[in-house]
C-alpha positions as CSV (number, residue, x, y, z in Angstrom):
1,M,-7.3,20.1,-46.7
2,T,-6.4,16.4,-47.0
3,F,-8.2,13.8,-49.0
4,L,-8.3,10.2,-47.8
5,N,-9.6,8.9,-51.1
6,P,-7.8,11.1,-53.7
7,I,-8.6,8.7,-56.6
8,A,-12.2,9.8,-56.5
9,L,-11.0,13.3,-57.5
10,F,-10.7,12.1,-61.1
11,G,-14.4,12.3,-61.1
12,L,-14.1,16.1,-61.3
13,L,-13.7,15.6,-65.1
14,A,-17.4,14.8,-65.1
15,A,-18.1,18.4,-64.1
16,G,-17.4,19.3,-67.7
17,I,-20.4,17.3,-68.9
18,P,-23.1,20.0,-68.1
19,V,-20.9,22.6,-69.8
20,L,-20.5,20.5,-72.9
21,L,-24.2,19.8,-73.1
22,H,-24.9,23.5,-72.7
23,L,-22.6,24.4,-75.5
24,L,-24.1,21.8,-77.8
25,N,-27.6,23.0,-77.0
26,L,-26.7,26.5,-78.1
27,R,-25.5,25.2,-81.5
28,K,-28.6,23.2,-82.1
29,L,-30.7,24.6,-85.0
30,K,-34.4,25.0,-84.3
31,K,-37.1,24.8,-87.0
32,I,-39.6,27.6,-86.8
33,E,-42.3,29.0,-89.0
34,F,-41.4,32.2,-90.7
35,S,-43.5,35.0,-89.3
36,T,-41.5,38.0,-88.4
37,L,-44.3,40.0,-86.9
38,T,-45.5,37.3,-84.6
39,F,-42.0,36.4,-83.4
40,L,-41.1,40.0,-82.6
41,K,-44.3,40.5,-80.6
42,E,-44.0,37.4,-78.4
43,L,-40.3,37.4,-77.7
44,Q,-39.3,40.5,-76.1
45,K,-35.7,41.3,-75.3
46,T,-36.3,41.1,-71.5
47,Q,-37.7,37.6,-71.7
48,I,-34.7,36.4,-73.8
49,R,-32.3,37.8,-71.2
50,R,-34.2,36.2,-68.3
51,V,-34.2,32.7,-70.0
52,K,-30.5,32.9,-70.7
53,L,-29.7,33.8,-67.1
54,K,-31.8,30.9,-65.8
55,Q,-30.0,28.6,-68.2
56,L,-26.6,29.8,-66.9
57,L,-27.8,29.3,-63.3
58,L,-28.8,25.8,-64.1
59,L,-25.5,25.1,-65.7
60,I,-23.7,26.4,-62.6
61,L,-25.9,24.4,-60.2
62,R,-25.5,21.1,-62.1
63,T,-21.8,21.6,-62.3
64,F,-21.6,22.4,-58.6
65,I,-23.6,19.2,-57.7
66,I,-21.1,17.0,-59.5
67,V,-18.2,18.8,-57.9
68,L,-19.7,18.4,-54.4
69,L,-20.4,14.7,-54.9
70,V,-16.9,13.9,-56.2
71,V,-15.2,15.9,-53.4
72,G,-17.5,14.1,-50.8
73,F,-16.5,10.6,-52.1
74,S,-12.8,11.6,-51.9
75,R,-13.3,12.0,-48.1
76,P,-11.9,15.4,-47.4
77,T,-10.6,16.3,-43.9
78,L,-9.3,19.3,-42.2
79,K,-5.5,19.2,-42.3
80,G,-4.1,17.7,-39.1
81,S,-1.0,18.5,-37.1
82,L,1.1,16.1,-39.2
83,P,2.7,17.3,-42.5
84,I,0.6,15.1,-44.7
85,G,0.1,16.0,-48.3
86,L,-2.7,15.2,-50.6
87,G,-3.5,11.5,-50.1
88,E,-0.2,10.8,-48.3
89,R,-0.1,8.9,-45.0
90,A,2.8,9.0,-42.5
91,R,3.7,5.6,-40.9
92,T,2.8,5.1,-37.3
93,S,4.5,3.9,-34.1
94,A,1.9,2.9,-31.6
95,V,2.0,1.7,-28.0
96,I,-1.2,0.0,-26.7
97,V,-1.5,-0.1,-22.9
98,I,-4.2,-2.5,-21.7
99,D,-5.5,-2.5,-18.2
100,D,-5.2,-6.1,-17.1
101,S,-6.0,-5.5,-13.3
102,F,-8.7,-7.5,-11.7
103,S,-11.2,-4.6,-11.8
104,M,-11.4,-5.3,-15.5
105,S,-13.2,-8.6,-14.6
106,A,-16.4,-6.6,-14.1
107,R,-19.2,-7.0,-16.6
108,N,-21.9,-4.8,-18.2
109,E,-24.3,-5.3,-21.0
110,H,-21.4,-5.4,-23.5
111,G,-19.7,-8.3,-21.6
112,E,-16.5,-8.5,-19.5
113,Y,-14.5,-5.2,-19.4
114,F,-11.3,-7.0,-20.2
115,R,-12.9,-8.7,-23.2
116,Q,-14.0,-5.3,-24.5
117,A,-10.4,-3.9,-23.9
118,K,-8.9,-6.7,-26.1
119,D,-11.5,-6.0,-28.8
120,A,-10.5,-2.3,-28.7
121,A,-6.8,-3.2,-29.0
122,L,-7.6,-5.5,-32.0
123,A,-9.5,-2.7,-33.6
124,I,-6.5,-0.3,-33.2
125,I,-4.2,-2.9,-34.7
126,D,-6.6,-3.3,-37.6
127,A,-6.4,0.4,-38.3
128,L,-2.6,0.1,-38.8
129,K,-1.1,-0.5,-42.2
130,E,1.9,-2.4,-43.5
131,G,5.1,-0.9,-42.3
132,D,3.6,0.5,-39.0
133,E,5.0,-0.7,-35.8
134,V,3.1,-1.5,-32.5
135,V,3.7,-3.0,-29.1
136,V,1.0,-4.1,-26.6
137,V,1.9,-3.3,-22.9
138,P,-0.2,-4.9,-20.2
139,M,-0.4,-2.5,-17.3
140,S,0.9,-5.2,-14.9
141,S,4.2,-5.3,-16.8
142,A,4.9,-1.6,-16.1
143,H,6.4,-2.4,-12.7
144,D,8.8,-4.9,-14.1
145,Q,11.8,-3.1,-15.6
146,T,13.1,-6.3,-17.1
147,A,10.1,-6.9,-19.2
148,A,11.4,-7.3,-22.8
149,L,8.9,-5.3,-24.8
150,T,9.8,-3.7,-28.1
151,L,7.9,-2.2,-31.1
152,S,7.1,-4.8,-33.8
153,R,6.0,-4.6,-37.4
154,N,4.6,-8.2,-37.2
155,L,0.9,-7.3,-36.8
156,P,-0.4,-10.9,-36.8
157,L,1.9,-11.7,-33.9
158,V,0.8,-8.7,-31.9
159,R,-2.8,-9.7,-32.5
160,A,-2.0,-13.1,-31.0
161,E,-0.5,-11.5,-28.0
162,V,-3.7,-9.5,-27.4
163,R,-5.9,-12.6,-27.7
164,D,-3.7,-14.5,-25.3
165,A,-3.6,-11.7,-22.6
166,Q,-4.9,-12.6,-19.2
167,L,-5.9,-10.7,-16.1
168,S,-3.3,-10.0,-13.5
169,A,-3.3,-9.6,-9.7
170,I,-0.8,-6.7,-10.0
171,T,-2.1,-3.1,-9.9
172,V,-0.1,-0.4,-11.5
173,S,-0.8,3.3,-11.5
174,A,-1.7,5.3,-14.6
175,T,1.5,7.3,-14.1
176,A,3.8,4.2,-14.2
177,S,1.9,2.7,-17.2
178,L,2.0,5.9,-19.3
179,G,5.7,6.4,-18.3
180,S,6.5,2.9,-19.6
181,A,4.7,3.6,-22.8
182,L,6.4,6.8,-23.5
183,K,9.8,5.2,-22.8
184,L,9.1,2.6,-25.5
185,L,8.3,5.4,-28.0
186,E,11.8,6.8,-27.5
187,S,13.0,4.0,-29.9
188,A,10.2,4.5,-32.4
189,H,11.2,4.9,-36.0
190,H,8.1,6.7,-37.5
191,P,7.1,10.3,-37.2
192,N,3.4,9.6,-36.2
193,K,3.6,8.4,-32.5
194,E,0.5,7.3,-30.7
195,V,-0.3,5.9,-27.2
196,Y,-3.5,4.1,-26.5
197,V,-4.5,3.5,-22.9
198,I,-7.5,1.1,-22.6
199,S,-8.9,0.9,-19.1
200,D,-12.0,1.3,-16.9
201,F,-10.1,4.3,-15.5
202,Q,-11.1,3.8,-11.9
203,A,-10.2,6.7,-9.6
204,S,-7.4,4.8,-7.8
205,L,-5.4,4.7,-11.0
206,F,-4.7,8.3,-10.6
207,A,-4.1,8.4,-6.8
208,S,-0.5,9.7,-7.0
209,S,1.1,13.0,-6.1
210,A,2.0,15.7,-8.5
211,S,5.6,15.3,-7.8
212,T,5.4,11.6,-8.7
213,D,3.5,12.3,-11.9
214,R,5.7,15.0,-13.2
215,H,8.6,12.8,-14.1
216,I,6.7,11.2,-16.9
217,A,6.3,14.4,-18.9
218,P,6.8,13.2,-22.5
219,P,10.1,14.2,-24.2
220,I,8.4,13.5,-27.5
221,T,5.2,14.6,-29.2
222,A,2.7,11.8,-29.1
223,K,-1.0,11.6,-29.5
224,L,-2.7,10.1,-26.4
225,F,-5.9,8.1,-26.7
226,L,-7.9,7.3,-23.5
227,V,-10.1,4.4,-24.5
228,H,-12.9,3.8,-21.9
229,T,-14.4,0.4,-21.1
230,G,-17.1,-0.2,-18.6
231,S,-20.1,1.9,-17.4
232,G,-19.4,3.1,-14.0
233,A,-18.9,1.8,-10.4
234,I,-19.7,-1.9,-9.8
235,P,-21.8,-2.5,-6.6
236,D,-19.6,-4.9,-4.6
237,F,-18.3,-6.1,-1.2
238,A,-14.6,-6.6,-0.6
239,I,-12.2,-7.7,2.1
240,T,-9.7,-4.8,2.0
241,N,-7.4,-5.9,4.9
242,V,-6.5,-8.8,7.2
243,D,-4.3,-8.3,10.1
244,V,-2.9,-10.9,12.6
245,K,-3.3,-8.9,15.8
246,S,-1.7,-11.3,18.3
247,S,1.8,-10.6,19.6
248,V,2.3,-13.9,21.3
249,F,2.1,-17.2,19.4
250,S,2.0,-20.5,21.2
251,A,0.8,-24.0,20.4
252,R,-2.9,-24.5,21.0
253,Q,-3.3,-21.0,22.2
254,P,-5.9,-18.6,20.5
255,V,-4.7,-16.1,17.7
256,M,-6.7,-12.9,17.0
257,V,-7.3,-12.2,13.3
258,Q,-8.9,-8.9,12.3
259,A,-10.6,-8.4,8.9
260,T,-11.8,-5.2,7.3
261,I,-14.9,-5.6,5.0
262,A,-15.9,-2.7,2.7
263,N,-19.3,-2.0,1.2
264,Y,-19.1,-0.4,-2.3
265,T,-22.9,-0.4,-2.9
266,S,-25.5,2.2,-2.5
267,A,-27.4,0.4,0.4
268,A,-26.5,-0.8,3.8
269,A,-25.8,-4.6,4.1
270,Q,-27.0,-6.8,6.9
271,N,-25.8,-10.3,7.9
272,R,-23.0,-10.7,5.4
273,I,-21.3,-14.0,6.2
274,V,-17.5,-13.8,6.9
275,S,-15.4,-16.9,7.4
276,V,-11.9,-17.8,8.4
277,V,-10.1,-20.8,6.9
278,L,-6.8,-22.2,8.3
279,N,-4.9,-24.9,6.5
280,G,-7.9,-25.7,4.4
281,T,-10.4,-26.0,7.3
282,R,-13.1,-23.5,8.2
283,V,-12.5,-22.6,11.8
284,A,-14.6,-19.4,12.4
285,Q,-17.7,-17.7,10.9
286,K,-19.8,-14.7,11.7
287,S,-22.2,-12.3,10.2
288,V,-21.6,-8.6,10.0
289,D,-23.5,-5.4,9.1
290,I,-21.8,-2.9,6.8
291,P,-23.0,0.7,6.3
292,Q,-23.6,2.1,2.8
293,G,-20.3,3.1,1.3
294,G,-18.5,2.3,4.5
295,S,-16.5,-0.4,6.1
296,V,-16.3,-2.5,9.3
297,Q,-13.6,-4.3,11.2
298,T,-14.4,-7.6,12.7
299,D,-12.2,-9.8,15.0
300,F,-11.9,-13.6,15.0
301,T,-10.3,-15.6,17.7
302,V,-9.1,-18.8,16.1
303,V,-7.0,-21.8,17.5
304,P,-4.4,-23.2,15.1
305,P,-4.7,-26.9,14.6
306,S,-1.1,-27.5,15.3
307,A,2.4,-25.9,15.5
308,G,4.2,-25.0,12.4
309,I,3.4,-22.7,9.4
310,V,-0.3,-21.8,9.3
311,R,-1.7,-20.6,6.1
312,G,-5.2,-19.1,5.9
313,F,-7.6,-16.6,4.4
314,V,-10.7,-14.6,5.3
315,E,-13.6,-15.1,2.9
316,I,-17.0,-13.5,2.2
317,E,-19.9,-14.6,0.1
318,S,-19.7,-14.5,-3.7
319,D,-20.9,-11.3,-5.4
320,E,-20.2,-9.2,-8.5
321,L,-16.4,-9.3,-8.3
322,E,-14.8,-12.5,-7.1
323,F,-11.1,-11.4,-6.8
324,N,-11.7,-9.5,-3.6
325,N,-13.8,-12.0,-1.8
326,R,-10.7,-13.6,-0.2
327,R,-7.7,-12.1,1.5
328,F,-4.7,-14.3,2.5
329,F,-2.5,-14.4,5.6
330,S,0.0,-16.7,7.3
331,F,1.8,-17.0,10.6
332,H,4.2,-19.4,12.4
333,I,3.4,-21.3,15.6
334,P,6.7,-22.4,17.0
335,D,6.9,-25.9,18.5
336,Q,9.7,-24.5,20.7
337,L,11.7,-21.3,21.0
338,R,15.4,-21.1,21.0
339,V,16.6,-18.7,23.7
340,L,20.3,-17.8,23.9
341,L,21.4,-16.5,27.4
342,V,24.6,-14.4,27.3
343,G,26.5,-13.7,30.5
344,Q,28.4,-15.4,33.3
345,P,27.0,-18.8,34.5
346,D,26.1,-17.5,38.0
347,D,24.0,-14.6,36.4
348,L,22.2,-17.0,34.1
349,R,21.2,-19.7,36.6
350,Y,17.8,-18.4,37.6
351,A,16.9,-17.3,34.1
352,E,17.7,-20.7,32.6
353,L,15.8,-22.5,35.4
354,A,12.7,-20.4,34.8
355,L,12.7,-21.0,31.0
356,R,13.2,-24.7,31.5
357,T,10.2,-24.8,33.9
358,S,6.9,-25.9,32.1
359,L,3.9,-23.8,33.1
360,S,1.5,-26.4,31.6
361,S,1.3,-29.3,29.3
362,E,0.3,-27.0,26.4
363,S,2.7,-24.2,27.0
364,T,5.6,-23.4,24.6
365,T,8.8,-25.2,25.4
366,F,12.2,-23.5,25.2
367,N,15.4,-24.7,23.9
368,V,17.8,-22.8,26.1
369,A,21.5,-22.3,25.4
370,Q,24.0,-20.2,27.2
371,T,27.3,-18.7,26.4
372,T,29.7,-16.1,27.7
373,V,30.4,-12.8,25.9
374,D,33.8,-13.9,24.6
375,R,32.3,-17.0,23.1
376,L,29.3,-15.4,21.5
377,S,29.5,-16.4,17.8
378,S,27.5,-15.5,14.7
379,G,26.3,-19.0,14.4
380,A,24.8,-19.0,17.9
381,I,23.0,-15.7,17.1
382,A,21.7,-17.0,13.8
383,Q,20.1,-20.0,15.5
384,A,18.3,-18.1,18.3
385,N,14.8,-16.7,18.3
386,V,15.5,-14.6,21.4
387,I,18.8,-13.4,22.9
388,A,19.1,-12.3,26.6
389,L,22.1,-10.1,27.5
390,V,22.4,-10.6,31.3
391,N,24.7,-8.2,33.2
392,T,26.9,-7.5,30.2
393,S,27.3,-4.7,27.7
394,S,31.0,-5.1,26.5
395,L,30.5,-6.6,23.1
396,I,33.2,-6.4,20.4
397,P,32.2,-4.6,17.1
398,A,31.7,-7.8,15.1
399,Q,29.2,-9.1,17.7
400,V,27.4,-5.8,17.7
401,D,27.1,-6.0,13.9
402,R,25.6,-9.5,14.1
403,L,23.2,-8.5,16.9
404,R,22.0,-5.5,14.9
405,A,21.4,-7.7,11.9
406,F,19.5,-10.2,14.1
407,L,17.2,-7.3,15.3
408,D,16.8,-6.0,11.8
409,Q,15.1,-9.2,10.7
410,G,12.6,-9.2,13.5
411,G,14.6,-10.8,16.3
412,G,14.0,-10.1,20.0
413,A,16.4,-9.4,22.8
414,M,16.3,-8.9,26.5
415,L,18.8,-6.7,28.3
416,F,19.1,-7.1,32.1
417,A,21.0,-4.4,34.0
418,G,23.6,-5.4,36.6
419,P,26.8,-4.4,38.2
420,N,28.8,-5.0,35.1
421,V,26.6,-2.8,33.0
422,L,28.5,0.5,33.3
423,P,27.0,3.7,31.8
424,Q,30.0,4.3,29.5
425,E,30.0,0.7,28.1
426,Y,26.3,0.7,27.8
427,A,26.3,4.0,25.8
428,M,28.7,2.5,23.3
429,L,26.5,-0.6,22.9
430,A,23.4,1.6,22.5
431,S,25.1,3.8,19.9
432,A,26.4,0.7,18.0
433,L,22.9,-0.9,17.9
434,H,21.3,2.4,16.8
435,M,20.5,2.3,13.0
436,P,18.9,5.6,11.8
437,D,15.5,5.2,10.1
438,R,15.6,7.3,7.0
439,S,11.8,7.4,6.8
440,V,11.7,9.4,10.1
441,R,12.4,13.1,9.6
442,T,12.9,14.4,13.0
443,P,15.7,13.2,15.3
444,S,13.3,12.9,18.3
445,E,11.3,10.2,16.4
446,Q,14.4,8.1,15.7
447,A,14.3,4.8,17.7
448,S,17.3,4.4,20.1
449,L,17.9,2.7,23.3
450,P,17.2,4.5,26.6
451,S,20.2,6.1,28.2
452,L,21.7,4.6,31.4
453,L,22.0,7.4,33.9
454,A,23.1,5.7,37.0
455,I,22.9,2.8,39.4
456,E,20.7,3.8,42.4
457,S,20.3,2.1,45.7
458,T,17.9,2.6,48.6
459,G,18.1,1.9,52.3
460,G,14.6,0.5,52.0
461,E,12.7,-1.3,49.1
462,W,11.1,-0.1,46.0
463,Q,8.0,-1.8,44.7
464,F,6.1,-1.7,41.5
465,D,3.9,1.5,41.0
466,R,2.2,1.4,37.7
467,T,1.8,-1.4,35.1
468,D,0.5,-1.2,31.6
469,F,-1.9,-4.1,31.7
470,R,-3.2,-3.2,28.2
471,H,0.1,-4.2,26.6
472,P,0.1,-7.5,24.7
473,L,3.0,-8.8,26.9
474,F,0.6,-9.1,29.8
475,A,-2.5,-10.3,27.9
476,G,-3.7,-13.6,29.5
477,M,-0.9,-13.5,32.0
478,F,-3.0,-12.5,35.0
479,Q,-6.6,-13.1,36.0
480,E,-9.3,-10.7,34.8
481,E,-10.3,-7.8,37.0
482,P,-13.2,-8.4,39.3
483,T,-16.1,-6.3,38.1
484,D,-19.6,-5.3,39.3
485,R,-22.9,-5.4,37.3
486,T,-21.9,-2.3,35.5
487,M,-18.7,-4.0,34.4
488,R,-16.7,-1.5,36.3
489,P,-13.6,-2.8,38.2
490,T,-14.3,-3.2,41.9
491,K,-10.6,-2.7,42.8
492,P,-7.5,-1.8,40.9
493,R,-5.6,-4.7,39.3
494,T,-2.2,-5.4,40.9
495,I,0.6,-7.9,40.4
496,E,3.1,-9.3,42.8
497,S,6.0,-7.0,43.1
498,P,9.5,-8.0,44.0
499,S,11.4,-6.1,46.7
500,I,14.1,-4.1,44.9
501,R,17.1,-2.6,46.8
502,T,19.2,-1.5,43.8
503,A,18.2,-0.7,40.2
504,A,19.6,1.1,37.2
505,R,17.8,4.3,36.2
506,F,17.2,4.7,32.5
507,A,16.2,7.9,30.7
508,V,13.7,6.8,28.1
509,T,13.4,8.2,24.7
510,P,10.2,9.5,22.9
511,T,10.0,6.1,21.1
512,S,10.3,4.0,24.3
513,N,7.3,2.3,25.9
514,V,7.5,2.0,29.7
515,L,5.6,-1.1,30.8
516,I,6.3,-1.1,34.6
517,T,7.3,1.8,36.8
518,L,8.9,1.6,40.2
519,S,7.7,3.6,43.3
520,N,10.7,6.0,42.9
521,G,9.5,7.0,39.4
522,A,12.2,5.1,37.6
523,P,11.2,2.5,34.8
524,F,11.5,-1.1,35.8
525,L,10.6,-2.6,32.3
526,V,11.0,-0.7,29.0
527,E,10.1,-1.9,25.5
528,Q,12.1,-0.4,22.7
529,K,11.4,-1.1,19.0
530,L,14.8,-1.1,17.3
531,N,15.4,-1.5,13.6
532,G,13.0,-4.4,12.7
533,G,12.9,-6.1,16.1
534,R,12.2,-5.5,19.8
535,M,14.1,-5.2,23.0
536,L,12.9,-5.5,26.6
537,I,15.2,-3.7,29.1
538,F,15.0,-4.7,32.8
539,S,16.5,-2.4,35.4
540,I,17.7,-5.3,37.6
541,P,19.5,-8.6,36.9
542,P,17.7,-12.0,37.2
543,T,19.6,-12.7,40.3
544,R,19.2,-12.1,44.0
545,A,22.0,-9.5,44.1
546,W,19.7,-6.5,43.8
547,S,16.2,-7.9,44.5
548,D,14.2,-11.0,45.3
549,F,12.8,-11.0,41.8
550,P,13.9,-14.6,40.9
551,T,12.0,-16.0,43.9
552,T,8.7,-14.3,43.4
553,G,5.8,-16.0,41.6
554,L,6.0,-13.4,38.9
555,F,9.5,-14.3,37.7
556,V,8.8,-17.5,35.8
557,P,5.7,-16.4,33.9
558,M,7.4,-13.1,33.2
559,M,10.4,-14.9,31.6
560,H,8.1,-17.1,29.6
561,R,5.9,-14.3,28.4
562,S,8.8,-12.0,27.5
563,A,10.5,-14.7,25.4
564,M,7.3,-15.5,23.5
565,Y,6.4,-11.9,23.0
566,L,9.9,-11.1,21.6
567,A,9.7,-14.0,19.3
568,G,6.2,-13.1,18.1
569,E,7.4,-10.6,15.5
570,Q,9.1,-13.5,13.7
571,S,5.9,-15.5,13.8
572,K,4.1,-12.9,11.8
573,L,4.9,-13.8,8.2
574,P,4.9,-11.2,5.4
575,A,1.7,-10.2,3.7
576,L,2.6,-8.6,0.4
577,R,0.9,-6.7,-2.5
578,A,0.9,-8.6,-5.8
579,G,4.0,-7.6,-7.7
580,E,6.0,-6.5,-4.6
581,E,9.4,-8.0,-3.9
582,A,9.4,-10.3,-0.9
583,S,12.0,-9.8,1.7
584,L,12.2,-12.8,4.0
585,P,14.5,-13.4,7.0
586,M,16.4,-16.7,6.4
587,R,18.3,-17.2,9.6
588,T,17.2,-20.8,10.0
589,T,18.8,-22.2,6.9
590,S,22.4,-22.5,5.7
591,S,21.4,-23.9,2.3
592,P,21.9,-21.5,-0.6
593,N,19.0,-23.1,-2.5
594,L,15.4,-22.5,-1.7
595,V,12.2,-23.7,-3.3
596,V,9.1,-21.5,-3.4
597,R,5.8,-23.2,-4.0
598,T,3.2,-20.8,-5.6
599,P,-0.5,-20.8,-5.2
600,K,-0.7,-22.7,-8.5
601,N,1.4,-25.4,-6.9
602,L,4.4,-24.7,-9.1
603,D,7.9,-25.1,-7.5
604,V,10.4,-22.4,-8.3
605,R,14.0,-22.7,-7.3
606,V,15.7,-19.7,-5.8
607,Q,19.3,-19.2,-5.1
608,I,20.3,-16.9,-2.3
609,P,23.7,-15.2,-2.1
610,A,26.4,-16.6,0.1
611,R,27.0,-13.2,1.8
612,T,25.1,-9.9,1.9
613,N,26.8,-6.7,3.0
614,G,29.5,-8.7,4.7
615,I,27.1,-10.7,6.8
616,P,26.8,-14.4,6.4
617,S,23.8,-15.8,4.7
618,G,22.5,-17.2,8.0
619,Q,22.2,-13.5,9.1
620,S,20.7,-11.9,5.9
621,R,17.3,-11.3,4.5
622,T,16.5,-13.1,1.3
623,L,15.0,-10.8,-1.4
624,L,12.6,-12.8,-3.6
625,A,12.0,-11.3,-7.1
626,A,8.7,-9.7,-8.0
627,D,7.9,-12.6,-10.3
628,L,7.4,-14.7,-7.2
629,T,4.5,-12.6,-6.1
630,H,2.5,-12.4,-9.3
631,D,-0.5,-14.4,-8.1
632,A,-2.7,-13.8,-5.0
633,G,-2.6,-16.6,-2.5
634,N,-0.3,-18.3,0.1
635,Y,3.3,-19.2,-0.9
636,Q,5.5,-21.8,0.9
637,V,9.2,-21.7,1.2
638,F,11.2,-24.9,1.5
639,S,14.9,-25.6,2.2
640,D,16.1,-29.2,1.7
641,G,12.5,-30.4,1.6
642,K,11.4,-28.7,4.9
643,E,9.0,-25.8,5.0
644,I,10.9,-23.0,6.7
645,S,8.8,-20.0,5.9
646,A,5.8,-18.6,4.0
647,Y,4.2,-15.5,2.8
648,A,0.9,-14.2,1.6
649,V,0.1,-12.1,-1.6
650,N,-3.0,-10.1,-2.1
651,V,-4.5,-7.8,-4.7
652,A,-4.2,-4.1,-3.8
653,A,-7.1,-3.1,-1.7
654,E,-7.8,0.0,-3.8
655,E,-8.5,-2.3,-6.8
656,S,-11.8,-3.1,-5.2
657,N,-13.2,0.4,-5.5
658,T,-14.3,0.6,-9.2
659,L,-15.6,4.2,-8.9
660,P,-14.4,5.9,-12.2
661,A,-12.1,8.9,-12.1
662,S,-13.8,12.2,-12.8
663,A,-13.0,14.3,-15.7
664,A,-11.4,16.8,-13.3
665,Q,-9.2,14.0,-11.9
666,R,-8.0,13.0,-15.3
667,S,-7.4,16.5,-16.4
668,Q,-5.4,17.2,-13.2
669,W,-3.3,14.1,-13.9
670,L,-2.5,15.2,-17.4
671,T,-1.6,18.6,-16.2
672,N,0.7,17.2,-13.5
673,A,2.3,14.9,-16.0
674,G,3.0,17.8,-18.4
675,I,0.8,16.4,-21.2
676,D,-0.9,18.9,-23.5
677,E,-4.6,18.1,-23.4
678,R,-4.8,19.1,-27.1
679,N,-2.9,15.9,-27.9
680,V,-5.4,13.8,-25.8
681,R,-8.5,12.2,-27.2
682,Q,-11.2,10.5,-25.1
683,V,-12.7,7.4,-26.8
684,Q,-15.9,5.8,-25.5
685,G,-15.9,2.1,-26.4
686,V,-14.8,0.1,-29.3
687,G,-17.2,1.6,-31.8
688,D,-15.6,5.0,-31.8
689,I,-12.0,3.9,-32.2
690,A,-11.7,3.8,-36.0
691,E,-13.2,7.3,-36.4
692,S,-11.2,8.7,-33.6
693,I,-7.9,7.4,-35.1
694,T,-8.7,8.8,-38.4
695,T,-9.7,12.1,-37.1
696,A,-6.5,12.4,-35.0
697,R,-4.2,11.4,-37.8
698,F,-5.7,13.4,-40.6
699,G,-8.3,15.8,-39.1
700,A,-12.1,15.8,-39.1
701,E,-13.7,14.3,-42.1
702,L,-16.0,16.6,-44.1
703,W,-17.6,14.2,-46.6
704,K,-21.0,14.3,-44.8
705,F,-21.1,18.1,-45.2
706,F,-20.2,17.9,-48.9
707,L,-23.0,15.3,-49.5
708,I,-25.5,17.4,-47.6
709,A,-24.4,20.5,-49.6
710,A,-24.9,18.4,-52.9
711,L,-28.4,17.5,-51.8
712,V,-29.3,21.1,-51.0
713,V,-27.9,22.3,-54.3
714,A,-29.8,19.5,-56.1
715,L,-33.1,20.7,-54.5
716,I,-32.3,24.3,-55.6
717,E,-31.6,23.0,-59.2
718,M,-34.9,21.1,-59.3
719,T,-36.7,24.2,-58.2
720,V,-35.1,26.5,-60.8
721,A,-35.5,23.9,-63.6
722,R,-39.2,23.5,-62.8
723,A,-39.7,27.3,-62.8
724,T,-37.9,27.6,-66.1
725,K,-40.0,24.9,-67.7
726,H,-43.2,26.4,-66.5
727,E,-42.1,29.8,-67.9
728,R,-41.4,28.3,-71.3
729,L,-44.8,26.6,-71.4
730,H,-46.5,29.7,-70.5
731,S,-44.6,31.7,-73.1
732,A,-45.5,29.1,-75.8
733,N,-49.2,29.2,-74.9
734,G,-49.2,32.9,-74.6
């Protein structure tokens, strides 16, 4: 047994007082009248023995009362797991993990969750003594391996850190948070090690696999306190996702934006207002109905006000939690597209003429450049949005490497077959451009170019057979199908087909997408997603050598649409999760210095490396550190004072679901993490912290039981004393 107030044990000396009084009472001489016969008759031996026994019992009871009171005031506890002797206290090394995610902005009758968490942290620090060491770890810092956090014995400084703590847009799992805390304890100097996790413990904190959790199994023995704030799920609405669905971006042309709105309440919602804002102007609004506990997707068609970088957000009405009422996005509307044609001048003539032809006053213009294979340079590739390889496949290794890097950062390419595209040389190009995707397990799912089987000719003509009109490449390119009153097509949709005499036959892969098929069953147009970009493969050249394709009405719009579609991937700017590193393609600048403007209107200078993996900076992706994605909102990227890119940062969607984790979920997480539940204590709110800490360090306090026992013994003593007094009076009167 351990005593938290051992000085009170000196009070046990008072237990000798009843014994001393009893001894003095025995020696006290009593004055009685001499009458031997009367005394002998009234005082029988049995009565004398009974009186002496009761006096001895009273002595024991009174002594026991004093002992119980003294022991109770010395605060006895059952001995804990630490080797603490009588009144001793081992020094403590404590790590306090505070959940600073936006779900902690919720409120209940006790105030804001985050305010409660900070009060709990201050109460924990108040329970520490001089010489103890402690560190406060915001959950958002667990993802940052460079965070300089160390244990400190300066308790006033740590208190100030707690008071200054702010909510963060970054969401980190319970696994990462606990792993960070345990790592800090590896450098602890004291034997008593404690970890406090203060959180609302929403279920999404524990949404990780057993294999991910297991690596945090503590190499040291530490007590774990799970301090709960909040009082259950918060009824709320949230925008959980925004996706720019359009694949083709052109000035003054509509862009489709899709938003997902979730209902985390216990009732269905009707007519919730959802709005879209572009560059500070509200451009669309509609009302939606959301089922109880469900979500809906709603589409907006918006027209950007001008070409350039467009920054926007989708917004819903204010409710319980404000952080999830907006979700940000951005995209780029090019004022013109740079198309690089690679091939012999005679092969490029029709393609260049088609791209220089304006379809309308509002259509995208193309800056067309052409070069031969032997003059294809890395600088020319870096400046292009789309590259067209016409009737050529014999690239040198350095050119292939640059083309592969171009595709990796979202570039688009067209490949036109022709007499010079021989199967053997094409196979070498396809193999060189192939970059295995390590996230794909089976070889059949790996993206690779279709194989060129042969060049086929016919004595007659081949026509288009099937066309995938649902593909974004053809969206808005043709008139709508005529329909009847039931909205069913009255006749199949067709497009003008060229007359094809000779064509290359490609063997498509499982990852290829055939857009147009010829009447002989061979593909005419194939889309292949390769690395981070796209490639469109035509089975004929843009000349009259194999067909009359360049002279048909389809040729010019097909060239325009293909170029815009291939450049569309570059127009979709990154949408990141807060705290995630931003990887941005920077082909449009040669300056090594960038400026990133944050949502708080702060300019941060970023220096990009001159070379990355042997590829010039004009061909590399720029990796922006995680500290440039700390805040939710739209970020702008400048080079030499000109805005060249942008990206959006949002709070993790799962942060909006405030449903607390069940006891079974927490238990399973502890089991997966290899943590002994006997070292874990659940604490409900600030009020229970001090008692929980004391119990964990020294054991369960027993002072209440000793005081209750003293009261019971006192009642017994009163009863016995009253009976003894009554018996004496009866004997005296008898």
